[in-house]
mmJSON file of the N, C-alpha and C atoms, coordinates in Angstrom:
{"data_MODEL":{"atom_site":{
"group_PDB":["ATOM","ATOM","ATOM","ATOM","ATOM","ATOM","ATOM","ATOM","ATOM","ATOM","ATOM","ATOM","ATOM","ATOM","ATOM","ATOM","ATOM","ATOM","ATOM","ATOM","ATOM","ATOM","ATOM","ATOM","ATOM","ATOM","ATOM","ATOM","ATOM","ATOM","ATOM","ATOM","ATOM","ATOM","ATOM","ATOM","ATOM","ATOM","ATOM","ATOM","ATOM","ATOM","ATOM","ATOM","ATOM","ATOM","ATOM","ATOM","ATOM","ATOM","ATOM","ATOM","ATOM","ATOM","ATOM","ATOM","ATOM","ATOM","ATOM","ATOM","ATOM","ATOM","ATOM","ATOM","ATOM","ATOM","ATOM","ATOM","ATOM","ATOM","ATOM","ATOM","ATOM","ATOM","ATOM","ATOM","ATOM","ATOM","ATOM","ATOM","ATOM","ATOM","ATOM","ATOM","ATOM","ATOM","ATOM","ATOM","ATOM","ATOM","ATOM","ATOM","ATOM","ATOM","ATOM","ATOM","ATOM","ATOM","ATOM","ATOM","ATOM","ATOM","ATOM","ATOM","ATOM","ATOM","ATOM","ATOM","ATOM","ATOM","ATOM","ATOM","ATOM","ATOM","ATOM","ATOM","ATOM","ATOM","ATOM","ATOM","ATOM","ATOM","ATOM","ATOM","ATOM","ATOM","ATOM","ATOM","ATOM","ATOM","ATOM","ATOM","ATOM","ATOM","ATOM","ATOM","ATOM","ATOM","ATOM","ATOM","ATOM","ATOM","ATOM","ATOM","ATOM","ATOM","ATOM","ATOM","ATOM","ATOM","ATOM","ATOM","ATOM","ATOM","ATOM","ATOM","ATOM","ATOM","ATOM","ATOM","ATOM","ATOM","ATOM","ATOM","ATOM","ATOM","ATOM","ATOM","ATOM","ATOM","ATOM","ATOM","ATOM","ATOM","ATOM","ATOM","ATOM","ATOM","ATOM","ATOM","ATOM","ATOM","ATOM","ATOM","ATOM","ATOM","ATOM","ATOM","ATOM","ATOM","ATOM","ATOM","ATOM","ATOM","ATOM","ATOM","ATOM","ATOM","ATOM","ATOM","ATOM","ATOM","ATOM","ATOM","ATOM","ATOM","ATOM","ATOM","ATOM","ATOM","ATOM","ATOM","ATOM","ATOM","ATOM","ATOM"],
"id":[1,2,3,4,5,6,7,8,9,10,11,12,13,14,15,16,17,18,19,20,21,22,23,24,25,26,27,28,29,30,31,32,33,34,35,36,37,38,39,40,41,42,43,44,45,46,47,48,49,50,51,52,53,54,55,56,57,58,59,60,61,62,63,64,65,66,67,68,69,70,71,72,73,74,75,76,77,78,79,80,81,82,83,84,85,86,87,88,89,90,91,92,93,94,95,96,97,98,99,100,101,102,103,104,105,106,107,108,109,110,111,112,113,114,115,116,117,118,119,120,121,122,123,124,125,126,127,128,129,130,131,132,133,134,135,136,137,138,139,140,141,142,143,144,145,146,147,148,149,150,151,152,153,154,155,156,157,158,159,160,161,162,163,164,165,166,167,168,169,170,171,172,173,174,175,176,177,178,179,180,181,182,183,184,185,186,187,188,189,190,191,192,193,194,195,196,197,198,199,200,201,202,203,204,205,206,207,208,209,210,211,212,213,214,215,216],
"type_symbol":["N","C","C","N","C","C","N","C","C","N","C","C","N","C","C","N","C","C","N","C","C","N","C","C","N","C","C","N","C","C","N","C","C","N","C","C","N","C","C","N","C","C","N","C","C","N","C","C","N","C","C","N","C","C","N","C","C","N","C","C","N","C","C","N","C","C","N","C","C","N","C","C","N","C","C","N","C","C","N","C","C","N","C","C","N","C","C","N","C","C","N","C","C","N","C","C","N","C","C","N","C","C","N","C","C","N","C","C","N","C","C","N","C","C","N","C","C","N","C","C","N","C","C","N","C","C","N","C","C","N","C","C","N","C","C","N","C","C","N","C","C","N","C","C","N","C","C","N","C","C","N","C","C","N","C","C","N","C","C","N","C","C","N","C","C","N","C","C","N","C","C","N","C","C","N","C","C","N","C","C","N","C","C","N","C","C","N","C","C","N","C","C","N","C","C","N","C","C","N","C","C","N","C","C","N","C","C","N","C","C","N","C","C","N","C","C"],
"label_atom_id":["N","CA","C","N","CA","C","N","CA","C","N","CA","C","N","CA","C","N","CA","C","N","CA","C","N","CA","C","N","CA","C","N","CA","C","N","CA","C","N","CA","C","N","CA","C","N","CA","C","N","CA","C","N","CA","C","N","CA","C","N","CA","C","N","CA","C","N","CA","C","N","CA","C","N","CA","C","N","CA","C","N","CA","C","N","CA","C","N","CA","C","N","CA","C","N","CA","C","N","CA","C","N","CA","C","N","CA","C","N","CA","C","N","CA","C","N","CA","C","N","CA","C","N","CA","C","N","CA","C","N","CA","C","N","CA","C","N","CA","C","N","CA","C","N","CA","C","N","CA","C","N","CA","C","N","CA","C","N","CA","C","N","CA","C","N","CA","C","N","CA","C","N","CA","C","N","CA","C","N","CA","C","N","CA","C","N","CA","C","N","CA","C","N","CA","C","N","CA","C","N","CA","C","N","CA","C","N","CA","C","N","CA","C","N","CA","C","N","CA","C","N","CA","C","N","CA","C","N","CA","C","N","CA","C","N","CA","C","N","CA","C","N","CA","C","N","CA","C","N","CA","C"],
"label_alt_id":[null,null,null,null,null,null,null,null,null,null,null,null,null,null,null,null,null,null,null,null,null,null,null,null,null,null,null,null,null,null,null,null,null,null,null,null,null,null,null,null,null,null,null,null,null,null,null,null,null,null,null,null,null,null,null,null,null,null,null,null,null,null,null,null,null,null,null,null,null,null,null,null,null,null,null,null,null,null,null,null,null,null,null,null,null,null,null,null,null,null,null,null,null,null,null,null,null,null,null,null,null,null,null,null,null,null,null,null,null,null,null,null,null,null,null,null,null,null,null,null,null,null,null,null,null,null,null,null,null,null,null,null,null,null,null,null,null,null,null,null,null,null,null,null,null,null,null,null,null,null,null,null,null,null,null,null,null,null,null,null,null,null,null,null,null,null,null,null,null,null,null,null,null,null,null,null,null,null,null,null,null,null,null,null,null,null,null,null,null,null,null,null,null,null,null,null,null,null,null,null,null,null,null,null,null,null,null,null,null,null,null,null,null,null,null,null],
"label_comp_id":["UNK","UNK","UNK","UNK","UNK","UNK","UNK","UNK","UNK","UNK","UNK","UNK","UNK","UNK","UNK","UNK","UNK","UNK","UNK","UNK","UNK","UNK","UNK","UNK","UNK","UNK","UNK","UNK","UNK","UNK","UNK","UNK","UNK","UNK","UNK","UNK","UNK","UNK","UNK","UNK","UNK","UNK","UNK","UNK","UNK","UNK","UNK","UNK","UNK","UNK","UNK","UNK","UNK","UNK","UNK","UNK","UNK","UNK","UNK","UNK","UNK","UNK","UNK","UNK","UNK","UNK","UNK","UNK","UNK","UNK","UNK","UNK","UNK","UNK","UNK","UNK","UNK","UNK","UNK","UNK","UNK","UNK","UNK","UNK","UNK","UNK","UNK","UNK","UNK","UNK","UNK","UNK","UNK","UNK","UNK","UNK","UNK","UNK","UNK","UNK","UNK","UNK","UNK","UNK","UNK","UNK","UNK","UNK","UNK","UNK","UNK","UNK","UNK","UNK","UNK","UNK","UNK","UNK","UNK","UNK","UNK","UNK","UNK","UNK","UNK","UNK","UNK","UNK","UNK","UNK","UNK","UNK","UNK","UNK","UNK","UNK","UNK","UNK","UNK","UNK","UNK","UNK","UNK","UNK","UNK","UNK","UNK","UNK","UNK","UNK","UNK","UNK","UNK","UNK","UNK","UNK","UNK","UNK","UNK","UNK","UNK","UNK","UNK","UNK","UNK","UNK","UNK","UNK","UNK","UNK","UNK","UNK","UNK","UNK","UNK","UNK","UNK","UNK","UNK","UNK","UNK","UNK","UNK","UNK","UNK","UNK","UNK","UNK","UNK","UNK","UNK","UNK","UNK","UNK","UNK","UNK","UNK","UNK","UNK","UNK","UNK","UNK","UNK","UNK","UNK","UNK","UNK","UNK","UNK","UNK","UNK","UNK","UNK","UNK","UNK","UNK"],
"label_asym_id":["A","A","A","A","A","A","A","A","A","A","A","A","A","A","A","A","A","A","A","A","A","A","A","A","A","A","A","A","A","A","A","A","A","A","A","A","A","A","A","A","A","A","A","A","A","A","A","A","A","A","A","A","A","A","A","A","A","A","A","A","A","A","A","A","A","A","A","A","A","A","A","A","A","A","A","A","A","A","A","A","A","A","A","A","A","A","A","A","A","A","A","A","A","A","A","A","A","A","A","A","A","A","A","A","A","A","A","A","A","A","A","A","A","A","A","A","A","A","A","A","A","A","A","A","A","A","A","A","A","A","A","A","A","A","A","A","A","A","A","A","A","A","A","A","A","A","A","A","A","A","A","A","A","A","A","A","A","A","A","A","A","A","A","A","A","A","A","A","A","A","A","A","A","A","A","A","A","A","A","A","A","A","A","A","A","A","A","A","A","A","A","A","A","A","A","A","A","A","A","A","A","A","A","A","A","A","A","A","A","A","A","A","A","A","A","A"],
"label_entity_id":["1","1","1","1","1","1","1","1","1","1","1","1","1","1","1","1","1","1","1","1","1","1","1","1","1","1","1","1","1","1","1","1","1","1","1","1","1","1","1","1","1","1","1","1","1","1","1","1","1","1","1","1","1","1","1","1","1","1","1","1","1","1","1","1","1","1","1","1","1","1","1","1","1","1","1","1","1","1","1","1","1","1","1","1","1","1","1","1","1","1","1","1","1","1","1","1","1","1","1","1","1","1","1","1","1","1","1","1","1","1","1","1","1","1","1","1","1","1","1","1","1","1","1","1","1","1","1","1","1","1","1","1","1","1","1","1","1","1","1","1","1","1","1","1","1","1","1","1","1","1","1","1","1","1","1","1","1","1","1","1","1","1","1","1","1","1","1","1","1","1","1","1","1","1","1","1","1","1","1","1","1","1","1","1","1","1","1","1","1","1","1","1","1","1","1","1","1","1","1","1","1","1","1","1","1","1","1","1","1","1","1","1","1","1","1","1"],
"label_seq_id":[1,1,1,2,2,2,3,3,3,4,4,4,5,5,5,6,6,6,7,7,7,8,8,8,9,9,9,10,10,10,11,11,11,12,12,12,13,13,13,14,14,14,15,15,15,16,16,16,17,17,17,18,18,18,19,19,19,20,20,20,21,21,21,22,22,22,23,23,23,24,24,24,25,25,25,26,26,26,27,27,27,28,28,28,29,29,29,30,30,30,31,31,31,32,32,32,33,33,33,34,34,34,35,35,35,36,36,36,37,37,37,38,38,38,39,39,39,40,40,40,41,41,41,42,42,42,43,43,43,44,44,44,45,45,45,46,46,46,47,47,47,48,48,48,49,49,49,50,50,50,51,51,51,52,52,52,53,53,53,54,54,54,55,55,55,56,56,56,57,57,57,58,58,58,59,59,59,60,60,60,61,61,61,62,62,62,63,63,63,64,64,64,65,65,65,66,66,66,67,67,67,68,68,68,69,69,69,70,70,70,71,71,71,72,72,72],
"pdbx_PDB_ins_code":[null,null,null,null,null,null,null,null,null,null,null,null,null,null,null,null,null,null,null,null,null,null,null,null,null,null,null,null,null,null,null,null,null,null,null,null,null,null,null,null,null,null,null,null,null,null,null,null,null,null,null,null,null,null,null,null,null,null,null,null,null,null,null,null,null,null,null,null,null,null,null,null,null,null,null,null,null,null,null,null,null,null,null,null,null,null,null,null,null,null,null,null,null,null,null,null,null,null,null,null,null,null,null,null,null,null,null,null,null,null,null,null,null,null,null,null,null,null,null,null,null,null,null,null,null,null,null,null,null,null,null,null,null,null,null,null,null,null,null,null,null,null,null,null,null,null,null,null,null,null,null,null,null,null,null,null,null,null,null,null,null,null,null,null,null,null,null,null,null,null,null,null,null,null,null,null,null,null,null,null,null,null,null,null,null,null,null,null,null,null,null,null,null,null,null,null,null,null,null,null,null,null,null,null,null,null,null,null,null,null,null,null,null,null,null,null],
"Cartn_x":[-23.058,-22.815,-21.365,-20.848,-19.508,-19.204,-18.454,-18.453,-16.917,-16.293,-15.01,-15.257,-14.405,-14.668,-14.128,-14.73,-14.27,-13.129,-12.073,-10.961,-10.501,-10.176,-9.839,-8.281,-7.458,-6.05,-5.849,-4.833,-4.476,-3.445,-3.85,-3.051,-2.113,-0.923,0.143,-0.299,-0.862,-1.085,-2.494,-3.268,-4.832,-5.022,-4.189,-4.382,-4.146,-3.257,-2.912,-3.364,-4.693,-5.417,-5.416,-5.413,-5.571,-4.276,-3.223,-2.191,-1.603,-2.327,-1.693,-1.866,-0.63,-0.467,-0.77,-1.915,-2.591,-1.779,-1.152,-0.665,-0.03,0.938,1.786,0.894,0.065,-0.685,-1.86,-2.098,-3.252,-2.557,-1.105,-0.508,-0.226,0.191,0.231,-0.941,-2.057,-3.565,-3.777,-3.513,-3.631,-2.837,-1.461,-0.364,-1.04,-1.419,-1.806,-3.317,-4.337,-5.319,-4.912,-4.054,-3.422,-2.992,-2.567,-1.48,-0.04,0.207,1.638,2.166,3.328,3.896,4.726,4.758,4.913,6.556,7.235,8.474,8.798,7.659,7.438,7.509,8.25,8.155,6.74,6.132,4.99,5.363,4.335,4.337,4.393,4.122,3.776,5.457,5.524,6.591,7.315,8.525,9.401,9.159,8.332,8.101,8.857,9.929,10.627,9.962,8.726,8.337,7.873,7.719,7.198,5.634,5.231,3.923,3.115,1.605,1.195,1.097,0.715,0.523,-0.712,-0.586,-1.647,-2.097,-1.284,-1.37,-0.13,-0.274,0.791,1.533,0.866,0.805,1.269,1.884,2.207,0.995,0.944,-0.037,-0.544,0.838,0.353,-0.529,-0.157,-0.873,-2.054,-2.102,-3.006,-4.374,-4.513,-5.629,-6.33,-7.541,-7.794,-7.997,-8.34,-8.238,-7.152,-6.04,-4.491,-4.294,-4.922,-4.459,-5.062,-6.486,-7.231,-6.778,-6.259,-5.857,-4.445,-3.459,-2.047,-2.235,-3.258,-3.509,-4.234,-4.709,-5.491,-4.567],
"Cartn_y":[-2.059,-3.357,-3.52,-4.159,-4.77,-5.675,-6.067,-7.174,-7.79,-7.341,-8.048,-9.176,-10.421,-11.409,-11.136,-11.7,-12.03,-12.94,-12.041,-13.331,-13.253,-14.388,-14.21,-14.283,-13.721,-13.979,-14.353,-15.377,-15.602,-14.4,-13.848,-12.693,-13.151,-12.648,-12.95,-12.245,-10.913,-10.238,-9.547,-10.343,-10.034,-8.593,-8.072,-6.861,-5.566,-6.039,-4.851,-5.258,-5.698,-6.225,-5.137,-3.904,-2.691,-2.506,-2.748,-2.628,-3.826,-4.901,-6.071,-5.748,-6.2,-6.075,-7.289,-7.551,-8.502,-8.667,-7.706,-7.512,-8.83,-9.325,-10.685,-11.606,-11.892,-13.257,-12.986,-11.955,-11.956,-11.976,-11.516,-11.752,-13.194,-13.802,-15.264,-15.932,-15.625,-15.979,-15.847,-14.477,-14.177,-14.95,-15.291,-15.958,-17.375,-18.013,-19.408,-19.397,-18.391,-18.381,-18.482,-17.512,-17.547,-18.801,-19.602,-20.825,-20.513,-19.585,-19.223,-18.035,-17.936,-16.795,-17.454,-16.56,-16.825,-16.594,-16.632,-16.496,-14.953,-14.606,-12.982,-12.131,-10.815,-9.685,-8.909,-8.311,-7.414,-6.304,-5.923,-5.178,-3.626,-3.326,-1.781,-1.232,-0.078,0.668,1.017,0.1,0.348,-0.792,-1.625,-2.716,-3.892,-4.378,-5.436,-6.808,-6.962,-8.099,-9.129,-10.391,-11.466,-11.318,-11.536,-11.534,-12.966,-12.684,-13.995,-14.915,-16.087,-17.037,-16.67,-16.488,-16.421,-14.865,-13.939,-12.778,-11.876,-10.565,-9.804,-8.861,-8.853,-7.9,-8.624,-8.103,-8.759,-8.666,-9.088,-9.236,-7.683,-6.801,-5.43,-4.613,-4.912,-4.207,-4.832,-5.956,-6.868,-7.29,-6.646,-7.084,-5.943,-5.771,-4.515,-4.785,-5.898,-6.335,-6.182,-6.465,-6.433,-5.087,-4.071,-2.593,-2.061,-2.386,-1.793,-2.012,-3.088,-3.556,-3.022,-2.823,-2.206,-0.66,0.309,1.566,2.082,1.325,1.909,2.093],
"Cartn_z":[-43.226,-43.089,-43.001,-41.819,-41.786,-42.556,-43.629,-44.612,-44.183,-43.278,-43.048,-42.335,-42.54,-42.086,-40.406,-39.487,-37.901,-37.987,-37.179,-36.63,-35.429,-34.625,-33.168,-33.244,-32.378,-32.11,-30.753,-30.406,-29.231,-28.462,-27.222,-27.003,-25.903,-25.821,-24.878,-23.535,-23.727,-22.555,-22.531,-21.887,-22.125,-21.375,-20.573,-19.885,-20.886,-21.739,-22.917,-24.082,-24.249,-25.569,-26.705,-26.022,-27.311,-28.028,-27.374,-27.96,-28.77,-28.882,-29.407,-31.054,-31.698,-33.013,-33.765,-34.56,-35.119,-36.637,-36.924,-38.422,-38.94,-38.159,-38.243,-38.654,-37.619,-37.653,-39.135,-39.229,-40.256,-41.506,-41.633,-42.987,-43.168,-42.038,-42.38,-42.709,-41.995,-42.475,-44.145,-44.765,-45.686,-46.961,-46.313,-47.102,-47.247,-46.357,-46.441,-47.067,-46.955,-47.807,-49.38,-49.707,-50.987,-51.578,-50.441,-50.898,-50.962,-50.376,-50.251,-51.078,-51.039,-51.896,-53.072,-54.185,-55.411,-55.55,-56.385,-56.933,-57.353,-57.714,-58.391,-57.404,-57.656,-56.709,-57.002,-55.75,-55.851,-56.913,-57.835,-58.732,-58.502,-57.338,-56.804,-56.876,-57.373,-57.358,-56.156,-55.91,-54.895,-54.035,-54.248,-53.138,-53.656,-52.483,-52.837,-52.169,-51.751,-51.133,-52.415,-51.779,-52.605,-52.867,-53.981,-54.18,-53.926,-53.696,-53.325,-54.447,-54.248,-55.423,-56.29,-57.653,-58.552,-58.289,-57.822,-57.665,-58.065,-58.483,-58.76,-57.711,-56.589,-55.478,-54.087,-53.077,-51.88,-50.932,-49.866,-48.689,-48.59,-48.27,-48.028,-48.99,-50.27,-51.447,-51.857,-51.756,-52.054,-51.453,-50.224,-49.332,-48.347,-48.891,-47.958,-46.541,-46.194,-44.552,-44.016,-44.559,-44.012,-43.94,-45.168,-44.852,-43.72,-43.786,-42.55,-41.297,-40.836,-39.704,-39.43,-40.57,-40.064,-40.087,-40.69,-40.904,-39.719,-38.59,-37.597,-36.488],
"occupancy":[1.0,1.0,1.0,1.0,1.0,1.0,1.0,1.0,1.0,1.0,1.0,1.0,1.0,1.0,1.0,1.0,1.0,1.0,1.0,1.0,1.0,1.0,1.0,1.0,1.0,1.0,1.0,1.0,1.0,1.0,1.0,1.0,1.0,1.0,1.0,1.0,1.0,1.0,1.0,1.0,1.0,1.0,1.0,1.0,1.0,1.0,1.0,1.0,1.0,1.0,1.0,1.0,1.0,1.0,1.0,1.0,1.0,1.0,1.0,1.0,1.0,1.0,1.0,1.0,1.0,1.0,1.0,1.0,1.0,1.0,1.0,1.0,1.0,1.0,1.0,1.0,1.0,1.0,1.0,1.0,1.0,1.0,1.0,1.0,1.0,1.0,1.0,1.0,1.0,1.0,1.0,1.0,1.0,1.0,1.0,1.0,1.0,1.0,1.0,1.0,1.0,1.0,1.0,1.0,1.0,1.0,1.0,1.0,1.0,1.0,1.0,1.0,1.0,1.0,1.0,1.0,1.0,1.0,1.0,1.0,1.0,1.0,1.0,1.0,1.0,1.0,1.0,1.0,1.0,1.0,1.0,1.0,1.0,1.0,1.0,1.0,1.0,1.0,1.0,1.0,1.0,1.0,1.0,1.0,1.0,1.0,1.0,1.0,1.0,1.0,1.0,1.0,1.0,1.0,1.0,1.0,1.0,1.0,1.0,1.0,1.0,1.0,1.0,1.0,1.0,1.0,1.0,1.0,1.0,1.0,1.0,1.0,1.0,1.0,1.0,1.0,1.0,1.0,1.0,1.0,1.0,1.0,1.0,1.0,1.0,1.0,1.0,1.0,1.0,1.0,1.0,1.0,1.0,1.0,1.0,1.0,1.0,1.0,1.0,1.0,1.0,1.0,1.0,1.0,1.0,1.0,1.0,1.0,1.0,1.0,1.0,1.0,1.0,1.0,1.0,1.0],
"B_iso_or_equiv":[0.0,0.0,0.0,0.0,0.0,0.0,0.0,0.0,0.0,0.0,0.0,0.0,0.0,0.0,0.0,0.0,0.0,0.0,0.0,0.0,0.0,0.0,0.0,0.0,0.0,0.0,0.0,0.0,0.0,0.0,0.0,0.0,0.0,0.0,0.0,0.0,0.0,0.0,0.0,0.0,0.0,0.0,0.0,0.0,0.0,0.0,0.0,0.0,0.0,0.0,0.0,0.0,0.0,0.0,0.0,0.0,0.0,0.0,0.0,0.0,0.0,0.0,0.0,0.0,0.0,0.0,0.0,0.0,0.0,0.0,0.0,0.0,0.0,0.0,0.0,0.0,0.0,0.0,0.0,0.0,0.0,0.0,0.0,0.0,0.0,0.0,0.0,0.0,0.0,0.0,0.0,0.0,0.0,0.0,0.0,0.0,0.0,0.0,0.0,0.0,0.0,0.0,0.0,0.0,0.0,0.0,0.0,0.0,0.0,0.0,0.0,0.0,0.0,0.0,0.0,0.0,0.0,0.0,0.0,0.0,0.0,0.0,0.0,0.0,0.0,0.0,0.0,0.0,0.0,0.0,0.0,0.0,0.0,0.0,0.0,0.0,0.0,0.0,0.0,0.0,0.0,0.0,0.0,0.0,0.0,0.0,0.0,0.0,0.0,0.0,0.0,0.0,0.0,0.0,0.0,0.0,0.0,0.0,0.0,0.0,0.0,0.0,0.0,0.0,0.0,0.0,0.0,0.0,0.0,0.0,0.0,0.0,0.0,0.0,0.0,0.0,0.0,0.0,0.0,0.0,0.0,0.0,0.0,0.0,0.0,0.0,0.0,0.0,0.0,0.0,0.0,0.0,0.0,0.0,0.0,0.0,0.0,0.0,0.0,0.0,0.0,0.0,0.0,0.0,0.0,0.0,0.0,0.0,0.0,0.0,0.0,0.0,0.0,0.0,0.0,0.0],
"pdbx_formal_charge":[null,null,null,null,null,null,null,null,null,null,null,null,null,null,null,null,null,null,null,null,null,null,null,null,null,null,null,null,null,null,null,null,null,null,null,null,null,null,null,null,null,null,null,null,null,null,null,null,null,null,null,null,null,null,null,null,null,null,null,null,null,null,null,null,null,null,null,null,null,null,null,null,null,null,null,null,null,null,null,null,null,null,null,null,null,null,null,null,null,null,null,null,null,null,null,null,null,null,null,null,null,null,null,null,null,null,null,null,null,null,null,null,null,null,null,null,null,null,null,null,null,null,null,null,null,null,null,null,null,null,null,null,null,null,null,null,null,null,null,null,null,null,null,null,null,null,null,null,null,null,null,null,null,null,null,null,null,null,null,null,null,null,null,null,null,null,null,null,null,null,null,null,null,null,null,null,null,null,null,null,null,null,null,null,null,null,null,null,null,null,null,null,null,null,null,null,null,null,null,null,null,null,null,null,null,null,null,null,null,null,null,null,null,null,null,null],
"auth_seq_id":[1,1,1,2,2,2,3,3,3,4,4,4,5,5,5,6,6,6,7,7,7,8,8,8,9,9,9,10,10,10,11,11,11,12,12,12,13,13,13,14,14,14,15,15,15,16,16,16,17,17,17,18,18,18,19,19,19,20,20,20,21,21,21,22,22,22,23,23,23,24,24,24,25,25,25,26,26,26,27,27,27,28,28,28,29,29,29,30,30,30,31,31,31,32,32,32,33,33,33,34,34,34,35,35,35,36,36,36,37,37,37,38,38,38,39,39,39,40,40,40,41,41,41,42,42,42,43,43,43,44,44,44,45,45,45,46,46,46,47,47,47,48,48,48,49,49,49,50,50,50,51,51,51,52,52,52,53,53,53,54,54,54,55,55,55,56,56,56,57,57,57,58,58,58,59,59,59,60,60,60,61,61,61,62,62,62,63,63,63,64,64,64,65,65,65,66,66,66,67,67,67,68,68,68,69,69,69,70,70,70,71,71,71,72,72,72],
"auth_comp_id":["UNK","UNK","UNK","UNK","UNK","UNK","UNK","UNK","UNK","UNK","UNK","UNK","UNK","UNK","UNK","UNK","UNK","UNK","UNK","UNK","UNK","UNK","UNK","UNK","UNK","UNK","UNK","UNK","UNK","UNK","UNK","UNK","UNK","UNK","UNK","UNK","UNK","UNK","UNK","UNK","UNK","UNK","UNK","UNK","UNK","UNK","UNK","UNK","UNK","UNK","UNK","UNK","UNK","UNK","UNK","UNK","UNK","UNK","UNK","UNK","UNK","UNK","UNK","UNK","UNK","UNK","UNK","UNK","UNK","UNK","UNK","UNK","UNK","UNK","UNK","UNK","UNK","UNK","UNK","UNK","UNK","UNK","UNK","UNK","UNK","UNK","UNK","UNK","UNK","UNK","UNK","UNK","UNK","UNK","UNK","UNK","UNK","UNK","UNK","UNK","UNK","UNK","UNK","UNK","UNK","UNK","UNK","UNK","UNK","UNK","UNK","UNK","UNK","UNK","UNK","UNK","UNK","UNK","UNK","UNK","UNK","UNK","UNK","UNK","UNK","UNK","UNK","UNK","UNK","UNK","UNK","UNK","UNK","UNK","UNK","UNK","UNK","UNK","UNK","UNK","UNK","UNK","UNK","UNK","UNK","UNK","UNK","UNK","UNK","UNK","UNK","UNK","UNK","UNK","UNK","UNK","UNK","UNK","UNK","UNK","UNK","UNK","UNK","UNK","UNK","UNK","UNK","UNK","UNK","UNK","UNK","UNK","UNK","UNK","UNK","UNK","UNK","UNK","UNK","UNK","UNK","UNK","UNK","UNK","UNK","UNK","UNK","UNK","UNK","UNK","UNK","UNK","UNK","UNK","UNK","UNK","UNK","UNK","UNK","UNK","UNK","UNK","UNK","UNK","UNK","UNK","UNK","UNK","UNK","UNK","UNK","UNK","UNK","UNK","UNK","UNK"],
"auth_asym_id":["A","A","A","A","A","A","A","A","A","A","A","A","A","A","A","A","A","A","A","A","A","A","A","A","A","A","A","A","A","A","A","A","A","A","A","A","A","A","A","A","A","A","A","A","A","A","A","A","A","A","A","A","A","A","A","A","A","A","A","A","A","A","A","A","A","A","A","A","A","A","A","A","A","A","A","A","A","A","A","A","A","A","A","A","A","A","A","A","A","A","A","A","A","A","A","A","A","A","A","A","A","A","A","A","A","A","A","A","A","A","A","A","A","A","A","A","A","A","A","A","A","A","A","A","A","A","A","A","A","A","A","A","A","A","A","A","A","A","A","A","A","A","A","A","A","A","A","A","A","A","A","A","A","A","A","A","A","A","A","A","A","A","A","A","A","A","A","A","A","A","A","A","A","A","A","A","A","A","A","A","A","A","A","A","A","A","A","A","A","A","A","A","A","A","A","A","A","A","A","A","A","A","A","A","A","A","A","A","A","A","A","A","A","A","A","A"],
"auth_atom_id":["N","CA","C","N","CA","C","N","CA","C","N","CA","C","N","CA","C","N","CA","C","N","CA","C","N","CA","C","N","CA","C","N","CA","C","N","CA","C","N","CA","C","N","CA","C","N","CA","C","N","CA","C","N","CA","C","N","CA","C","N","CA","C","N","CA","C","N","CA","C","N","CA","C","N","CA","C","N","CA","C","N","CA","C","N","CA","C","N","CA","C","N","CA","C","N","CA","C","N","CA","C","N","CA","C","N","CA","C","N","CA","C","N","CA","C","N","CA","C","N","CA","C","N","CA","C","N","CA","C","N","CA","C","N","CA","C","N","CA","C","N","CA","C","N","CA","C","N","CA","C","N","CA","C","N","CA","C","N","CA","C","N","CA","C","N","CA","C","N","CA","C","N","CA","C","N","CA","C","N","CA","C","N","CA","C","N","CA","C","N","CA","C","N","CA","C","N","CA","C","N","CA","C","N","CA","C","N","CA","C","N","CA","C","N","CA","C","N","CA","C","N","CA","C","N","CA","C","N","CA","C","N","CA","C","N","CA","C","N","CA","C","N","CA","C","N","CA","C","N","CA","C"],
"pdbx_PDB_model_num":[1,1,1,1,1,1,1,1,1,1,1,1,1,1,1,1,1,1,1,1,1,1,1,1,1,1,1,1,1,1,1,1,1,1,1,1,1,1,1,1,1,1,1,1,1,1,1,1,1,1,1,1,1,1,1,1,1,1,1,1,1,1,1,1,1,1,1,1,1,1,1,1,1,1,1,1,1,1,1,1,1,1,1,1,1,1,1,1,1,1,1,1,1,1,1,1,1,1,1,1,1,1,1,1,1,1,1,1,1,1,1,1,1,1,1,1,1,1,1,1,1,1,1,1,1,1,1,1,1,1,1,1,1,1,1,1,1,1,1,1,1,1,1,1,1,1,1,1,1,1,1,1,1,1,1,1,1,1,1,1,1,1,1,1,1,1,1,1,1,1,1,1,1,1,1,1,1,1,1,1,1,1,1,1,1,1,1,1,1,1,1,1,1,1,1,1,1,1,1,1,1,1,1,1,1,1,1,1,1,1,1,1,1,1,1,1]
}}}
């Protein structure tokens, strides 16, 4: 069973939909869902990105949905 939530993204080029990069829109959605970014830095070694609010990790290190999308 696929437990990932479904999301729709507006495409600039419907002809080239397979190459559309959804990671920026998904990152914004995750930031919004968590209430924004905190003043703290992500705790992953070497990562300089801001952590999500009420979390100690950034978007990239904190959410499997984002990782799945950006690693495929």
